[in-house]
N, C-alpha and C positions, 0 to 999 in steps of 0.2 A: 504493500500500500504506500509506504513512504517513498519507495523508489519511483512509483508512478507520479506522485505529487511533484517530486523534484524534476522529473522529466518534463512535465507540463510547464513547470515554472521556468526551466531553462529555455523552452521554446518561446514563451512569452517575452522573456528578457531579450532573446536574440532578435525578435521582431521589433521590440522597443528600440534597441540599439540602431536598427536600420532607419527607423522613423526619425530619431533624434540626430543621428550623426550625419545622415546623408552620404554615408560611405558604404562600401561593399559589406554586406552582412556576413558576420561570422557565424557559422553553423557548427555547433558542437559535433564531434565525431559520433557516428552511430554507436549505440550502446553495445558494449561487450560484457561478458560475464565478469564479475568482480572475483579475482583469484582468492582462494582460501589461504589462510596463514601458511599452510605447508607449501603452497605453490609460490608464495610471494618472492622468495629468494631467487627462484628460477625465472620468474617473469618480469622482475623489476626492471631489467635492462631492455625489455622489449618495448619499443616506442613506434609510433606511426610516422615519426620524422617531423611532425609539427611542433612549433614552439609558440607558446602564448605568454606574453608579458602582461601580467595583471597589475594595475596600479591604482593607488588612492592618492588623494591630495586634500589638504585643508580639512581634515577630519574634525579638527577643533573639538575633540573629546566626544564627538557624536557617534561613538561606537555602536550604539543601539538605535540610531536613527536610520531612516531611509532603507537602503539595502541591508545595512547592518553587517558588521564584520563576520558574524556567524554564517551569513549566506555566502560571503566570499570564500570562507574555508570550505563549505560544502561544494561550491562551484569548482574550486581548485581540485578538490579530491575527485570530483566527477570527471574533469578533464584528464587528470593523471591516470585514473582507472581505465580510461579509454586510450591510453598510450601517448597522450600529449605531454610534452615537457613544459613545465610552468616555471616562471620567475615572478616573484611578488616584490614590488617596490613601492616606496612612499615618497611623495614630493614635498613634505614639510607641513608645518602648522598642525601637528597631530596632538600635541600634549597640552594645549591651552584652549579654553573656550567654554568650559562648563564646570560645574561644581566638583566633579570627580577629578578633574585635572588640577583645579585650584587647591583643593584640600590636600591632595597627595603630592602637589608640585610636580605633576607629570608622571610620577612613579607608577600609578595604576595603569596609565595608558601604555607605558613601556612593557609592563607585565602582559597586557593583552596582546600587544604586537609580537612579543616573544612567542606566545602560545600560537598565534596565527602564522608563525614561521616566516616572517618577512626575510627577504634576502638582502635588500639594500635600502637605505633611506638617505635623504639629504635634509639639512636643517632649513626650516622656513624662518621668517623673521620672528615669529612668535615662539619658537623653541627657546629663545633667550629671555623670555619674560620673567622667569623666576631667578634670573641672574646667571652669570657665566659659570660659577662653581656648580650650581644646580644642574645646568645643562650638561656640563662635562661629566658630572656624576651619572646622569641618565644615560649618556653614551657608553659608559662603562658597564651599566646594567643591561644594555641592549645586547641580544644574541646575534645581532646583525650589524654590519659596519655602516657608519656614516661616511659619505664621500662629499668632497667639495673642491672645485678647482679655483675658488676665489675667496675662501674664508681664511684669513691670515692673522697671525700674531707676530708683531714686530717684523713683518715682511716675509715670514715663513708660513707655509701651509699648515693648518691645524690637522687636517685629515688628508688621506690619499685623494688625489684629484679624480681618479677613475678606478674602475674595477672591470677586469675582463673575465667573463664567465664562459666556459665551454659547455654548450648544451646542444643536443641533437646533432653532434658532429660539426657545429659552427662555433666560431668565436664572436661573442657579442660584448662590445665595450659599452659601459655605462659611465658617463661623465656627469658630475654634479655641479650645479651652479645656483647660487642664492642671490636674490636681488640686492644690489648695492645700497638700496634705500633702507635696508635693515638697520643701518646706523641711526635712523630717525624713527623708523616704524616700530622698533622696540625701544626700550629706554637707553638713550645714549650713554648713561652712566655705566651700563654693563660692559661697554667696550673701552673704558678708560682705565688708566692705572690710578694709584692712590694720589697722584699729583694732578689728576684731571686731564691727563694727556691721552689721546686716542692711541691705543696699542693694538687694537683689533681693527681689521678692515675687510671690505668685500670688493676691493678693486674699484672704488668709487672714483669717477671723474665726470666732467660735464659732457663728454662726447661718447662714452661707452667704449672707447678704444681699448682700455685696459682689460675689460671683461671679454670683448670680442677677440682680442689677441690671445688671451689665455685659453679660451675655448678652442680657437683654431689650432693653437700649438699642441694641445692635448689630443685633438682630433687627428692631427698629422702623426703624433707619436703612437697612438693606438693602431692607426692604419699601418704604420711601419712595423708593428708587432703582429700583423696578420689578422686584425679584426675584420670579420666579414660584414658586420653591422655595427653602426655607432649610434647610440641612443643618448640624447641629452636629457637628464633628469633635471628639471628646472623648477625653481620657485621664482619665476620672473613675471609672468602674466601679461596683461594687455592694458594696464591702467594708464590713462592719460597723464595722471599726476606723476607717474614714475618715469615718463619719457626722458631720455632715450632708452631707458632700461625696460624693454619689452621684447616679446618673442619675435616680432617683425624685424627689429633691428638685428637680433642675433642671426636669424635665418638669412636675411638678405645680404649680410656682410660676412658670411662664412660659407665653407663648402665641405662636403664629406660627411655631414650629419644626415642620417636616414630619417630620424624622427625626433621631435621634441615632445616629451611628455611633461606637461606644464601645470603649474598651480599659481597661487597667490591672489589672482583676481576673481576667483570663485565662479568663473564662467564655464560653460560647457561647449564651447565652440570647437568644431572639428574642421581643420583647415589644411589645405595644401597650397603652398606658395613656393615660388622659385627662389633658390639660393643664389649665391654670388655668381655661380656658373650657369644659371638658368635651369638647374635641375629641380624638379618638383620635390618638396620636402614636407613631411607630415608634421602638423602640430595638433596635439590632442589635449583637452583639459576636461576634468570630470567634476567640476563644481565643488560643493562643500557639504559637510555633515553627512557624508555617505549617501548623497542623493544619486550617485552613480558610481559604478566600478568601470574604470577604463581598461581597454585591452588593445594590444598590438600583437597581431599574429604573423609569425614568420612561417610560411608554408614549407613543407618538406621539399617541394620542387622549385623553391625560390621564384615562384611565379609572380611575386609582388606582395608587399606588405598590406595587410588588412587591419583596419582600426575602427574604433567606435566606442560606444558606451552601452552598458547594461544599466538602465535607469529605473527609478521607482518614485512615483509621485503620489501614491495613495497616502491617506492619513495613517493607516495601519502599516507598520513596518513589515518588511519581508519575514524576519525571524518570527514575529508574533503571528502573522497571518498564516504562515505555513508550518507553525509549531516546530521550528528547527531546534535541534538540540545536538550539540557536538562537544568536543573537548573544550572549545572556547566558551561555551555557555557557562560551564562551571566556574571558569576563571572570572568572567564578567560578573556573575552573580556574587562571587566572593568579594570582588572589589567594590561592589555596590552595597554589600551587606551593611546594614546600619545607617546607610546614607539615604535610602529611599524614603523612610518615614520623615526625616528632616526636610527633604526636598518638597514633600507634600504639605508641610505646615502652612496654614493659611495666614497671609500677612494682611490682606484686605480684599477689596473687590472693585471692579470698574464696570460701569454700564457701557463704556466706550472702548473700542480698540485703541490702544496706545501704540503708535506705529513708528517704524523707521523706514517703511516703504510707502510708495504712492498707492492709495486705495483704489485708484481708477486705472492708471496707466500700466501697461505691460511691456516688457522688452520683446525683442524678436524671438527669444527663447521661451516666451510664454510666462516667464516669472515676473512678479511685481518688481518695479524699479525701486531701488534703494535711493532714498532722498535725504536721509539724516546727515549725509556728508556733503550736501549741496544746498539745502534750504531748511527752514524752520520746520519742526514737527512737534506734535503735542507731547510725545514722550520726552523729547529734548527739553521742552518747557517745564515739564513735571520734575525732571531730574535737577535742572538748574534752580527751580524754586525750592526744592528740598535742601540743596546746599546753601541757598541764601538764608533760609529759615534757620539752619544749623549754625551758620557763621555770623549772620547779621552784617555781612559785607555789603558794600554799596553795589558791587558788580559781581556776577558769576559768569565765567566763561568755561565751557566744557566742550572738549573735542568730540565731534560726531563719530569718529572712529572708535571711541571708547564705549559707544552704545551699540551693542551687538545683536540685539534681537527685539522683536515686538512683543507686546502683551495683548492677548486677545481679550475681548469682553468676557467678564465672569470673575471667578475667584483669582486672586493673585497669590501665588505661593512663593515660598522661599526659593524654590527651584527656578521660578520665573525670574526673580530678581537676580539670581546668580547667572542666568543665561544672558540677561540684559547687560550686567556689569560684572564680568568674570575676573577682571584684572585685580580687584581688591586694592586699588590705589588709595593712598591717604589724601584727605582734604587738607589744604593749607591756605592761608590768607597772606597775600603780599600787598605792600604799599608801593604803588607805582604811579608814574605820571600819566596824564592823559595822552601824551605822545606814545608811550609804551602801549597803552590800550589801543590806540588807533593803528599802530604798526601790527599788533597782534591780529586785529580784525582784518587788516589788509592782507596779511600773510594767509589767514584762513580762507579768505575769499579769492585767492589768486587764480583758482581753476574754475570758478563758477562760470557757466552752468555745469561744468564737469565736476566729478567727485574729488574730494580731498579729505583724508582721515582727520586732518587738522581743522576742518571747517568748524566754526564756533557756534554752538547753541548757547543762548544767553539768558540771563535774568538781570533785572535792574537797569538795563539799557535797551535802546532800540538803534537800529542802523539800516542804511540803505546800501545795496551793492549795485553799482552801475556797470553791468556786465559788458556793455558796449565799449567801455574804456579798457584797453589792454592792460594786463598786470605789468607793473614796472618793478616788481620785487626782484632783487638780485640775491644770489646765494654764495656761500663760502665753499671751501674745498671739500667739505663733508656734506654738501647739499642742504645746509641749514640757512635760515634767514640771515642776510647781511645788511640789507638796507632797502629803502624804497627810492628809486632814482627818477621817478616821474610823477605824473598825476595819480592821486589816489582814486581807486574805483569805489572805495568805501567813503560815504558822505553822510552828512546830517545825523551824526551820532548824538544821542541824548542819554544823559544819566539822571534817573529820577525826574524825568521830564525837562531837564535843563540841558542846553548845548554842552558838549564835551569841551572842557578847558584843557588845552594841551600842556599847560604848565602846572596845573593843579594836581595834587596827590589824591589818589583814590584807593580804597581797599578793594582788592579783587580776589575772589575765592575761586579755586579750581582744584584739580587733582595734581599731585606732586609730579606726575609724569610731564605735565606741561609747565607748571610753575617753577620747578626746581631742576628738572633733569633734561631740559632742551628737547623733550619729546615732540615729535612731528616737526622738529626744526625750530621751535619757538625760543630763539636765543635772546629775544628782547626782555624776557623775564630772567632774573638771576637769583641765586640762593640768598644773597644778601638782602634782597627785597622782602623776604619772608618775615612776617611779624607774628604769625601763629602757625605752628607746625604740627603735623600728625594729629589733627583734631579728631578725626574719625574716618573709618573707611567709607568710601563714597557710596557703596551699596548699602551700608548700614544707615547712612543718612537718609537714603531713599526709603528704607523700611520704617525708620522712625517717623518720617514725615507722613507716610501713609497711615501708620497706626495712631500716632499721637496728635498731629495737627489736623489731619483730614478725617480723623475718627474712623478709619478703615474703609472709607468710600471715596473714590475719585469723583470730584464735583464736575458740574456741567462746563465750567470754564476750560476744561481740557477736552471737550467733546469734538472740537475741530481738529482733524488729523494734521492739518497744515499749521497748527498753532494759532496764537492770538494776535499776530501782526507785529511781532518784535523785529522781524527781519523782512525788509521789502527788497525785492530784486527787480531791476528794470533793465531794459536793453536786451531782453531775450525774446525771440520770436515764439 
């Protein structure tokens, strides 16, 4: 019975991959008898010649979401039972993003990945969110190697740049690359020494030359060692805010890469584009929170790479719907033991959806468009009001990239709050000039109408963004704010109903990621500006505001998903 359910499930997933990816459909091999334990030793080496690389990316602790890691384990076993050689890789941002990661500092996720038998991983920018020491400790606990061709310490590579695996009679080289914007996308303090000097780097420059040259050098090196296929495992993505660090730049300026398995931008685009020599090159991404499992098939006859996604968009996850249970199930249950009841604890309730996405507009992939990083939202308003209530600061500025999930109408649980604000940053208050406030707003608005994790949700002030005025922000050698060299696109800023005075001092509250640690490149705020430090964790402030100030019920003033008019954007068609 269980075997027939899995067979139907695989057929459905294969069909879904064709619809979503627009690529040649991968059809699992015809079912063959599963060998008995006595036969295993004799039949283990018998393969059909096919190789399938399965990959995940941006799991963000969502091991039980979407497809679920348990389904990946069952899928992999099904392929191998039918003679297909499999390789399982992860493209970063696995250990952070929900309560299980935050509470265990990523340890629980590594345990689950070990049981899932990953072969290779690369670091994403959020692998460093618990600090460098914690990340390096996690890599020691991992039963799989991390690779990266551009993560350096004092100019020396921290990990091996690539790994060549021999499978199905072929040599397959995997090269790892992490976005150079990691220096600002995680806390910059994690990459500095005790004197505040950057000692870690990801080959950042303003042209992407360093990263491109490193990748090309290692592609040439592995080709020289006889690699039949070269796969770039990338946490690069397609974000406008990260330009020129995107997959398009890498592919169009290199040669010899067969496929880029990518992450970071949470998209599910399946692309073929020409490389430097005009050769079509694959780029495949699989979204976030296990919404899809990506695959790259190398056929036995070398007839051409096949790639795509096995996706799942139902509310019920695959492991729950199909009652999956395998070796991974017990490990996941153990790691969640004692946590589930805490996550279900009710904090309050809301009659309205509190959103980070547009309730009306959809992207080309059919998913709701994320707006918390480009315009005001009601959830952003609520969080900023909570911090203002806690600190009594004149102004609150909170980066949209720190608000990770929406809250649907109904009960609000502890687990909901942890999903929304998983970073557990501390709140602090700084005393800064109006000029610093204006520079911060300008930096956050630099990419509007495009996304930017540093876009500021606010309380205590209002401002306009004139998006038809080009941004004139300049950056330093680490990609952080340096100055504004032209006309400001942020205008008509008011604080408490009065025009912003550039020379006046204001109290500004926010998380220490922005206010103290240069997070998202906010260098205009300095640690010496801090007048109140480590007041409370930001998610605890939200919980206290819901329970104590709002008496457990979100009021009507937060009913508009686009907020109450604190941020006005003009010049956008």
